N, C-alpha and C positions, 0 to 999 in steps of 0.2 A: 721245331728246330729252327734256328736262325743261322744263316750263313752270311756274315757281314764283314765288309772292309778287307777282303782278301785280294791279293795280287797273285794270279795263277797263270804261269807262262810255261810253254814248252813241255806240256804234259800230253797224254793221249786225249783226255777230256779236262777242261778247266774245272767245271762243277757238273757232277752227274748225280741226279736223284732218280731212284727207281722205286716205284710203288710208294710214293711219299705224299702225305697229306698235311695240310695246314702249316706249311713251312714258309719262311720269309727268306728271300735271297736279296740282300740289300747292299748297294754301293760296292760291288765287286768289280774287278778287272780281270778278264779271262782272255788273253791274247796269245796268238802264235801257238795254239794247241793243235795236235795231230788230227783230231776229229772235230768235236764241237767245243765252243767256248762254254756254253751253259746248256745242259740237257735235262729234260724231264721225260722219263720213260715209263712205260707199262703201268698205267692206271694211277698216275700221279694226279692229284686233284686238290683244288682249293688252296693252291700255293700262290704267293705273290712274288713277282720278280720286279724290283723297282730300282731305278738309277744304276743299272749295271752297264758295263762296257764289254763287248765281245767282238774284238776286231782281229783281222788277219789270221783266222783259224782255217785249217785246211778244208773242212766241210761247211758246217753251219755256224753262224754266230750264236743263234739261239734256236734250239730244237725242242719241239713237243711231239712225242710219239705216243699214241694211244693214251692221251691225257686230256682231262676235261676240267672245266670250271676253274681255270687259272687266270690270273690277272698279270699282264705284262704292261708296265707303265714306265715311261721315261727311260727306256733302254736304248743303247746305241749298238748296232751290229753292222759295221762297215768292213769292206775289203775281205769278205769271206767268199766261199763258193755261193752259198745262199745266206742272206742276212738273217731272216726269221723264217723258219720252216715248220709248218704244222702237218704232221702225218697221222691220219686216223684220229684226229683230235677235234672235240666238239665243245661248244658252249664256253669258249675262252674269250677274254676281253683284251684287246690290244689297243692301248691308248698312248698317244704322244711318243711313239717309238720312232727311231731313225734307222733306216737301212739303206746306206748309200755305197756306191762303187763296188758292188758285189759282182763276181764273175757271171753268175746266172741271174737269179731273181732277188729283188729286194725283200719281198714278202711272198711266200709260196704256201698255198693251201692245197693239199692233194684232194683227190676225188672222194676220199673217205672221211674228210673233215666237213663238219656242218655246224650251222647255227653259231658261228663265231662273229663277234662284233669288233669292227676296226674303226677307231675314232681318232682323227687328227694325227695320223701317222705320216711320215715323210719317207719317200723312196725315190732317190734320184741317181742318175748315172750308173744304173745297173744294166746288164744285157736286156733284162726285162724288168719292169717295175713291180707289178703285182700280178701273180698268176693264180687263178682260181679255177679248179676243174670240177664242174658239176656240183657245186655246193650251194647251200643257202648261207648268205653272209650279209650283214648289214654294215655298210660303209658310210661313215658320217664325217663331214668336213675334211675331205681327202685333199692332200697336197701332192698327188702323184698322178701320172698318166695311168689310166686303167686299161688293162689288157685282159680279155677273157677268152679262153679257148674251150671249145667243146667238140666232142666227137660226133660226126654225122656221117652215116653210111660208111663206116670204116675209115674215114679220113678225118684228120684233125683240121679244124677250121679256126681262123683267127677273126676276132671282131674288134 
C-alpha cells in the first residue's frame, strides 16, 4: 500500500496503520490532529515513512507502537507533545528527521524499545531533546544534546 501526497488536518489521527507491512508513506502532511499525525501500531513492519510533515498534533507527530523494521527518513515532527515516539518498537531506522519545539521530547524511545538506529537527526528547542530508557541504540552523526535517564535503586537519575 502507498499513502502519498495527502493533507490530513483536524482528525483524531492523520494516518493510522495497524498490523501493516511493506507500505510506503510518502510526502504527506498530517497537522493539527487530536492524537498522532502518523501512527504505526501493533506489529507494523517493513514500512517506509519518507518526507512527511506531522506538526502541531495533540500527542505525537510520529508514533511507532509495537512495530519493527521500519524506516523513517527525512520527516519533520515539530510542535507536538512528542516529536517522534517509539513505544515497544525495535530494529527501526531513523535518518535525517527533524523534531523541534515539542512540548516534551524531540525523540523518545521507551524502555521496551531496542536495537534502533538513529542517524543524522535533529532535535532542538524541546523540553528534552532525546530520551532513551534502558535501550540499546546506535546514534550516528547526532545534531542534538543527548540526555539519558536510567533507574537506579528506585530513583530516576539523569546523565
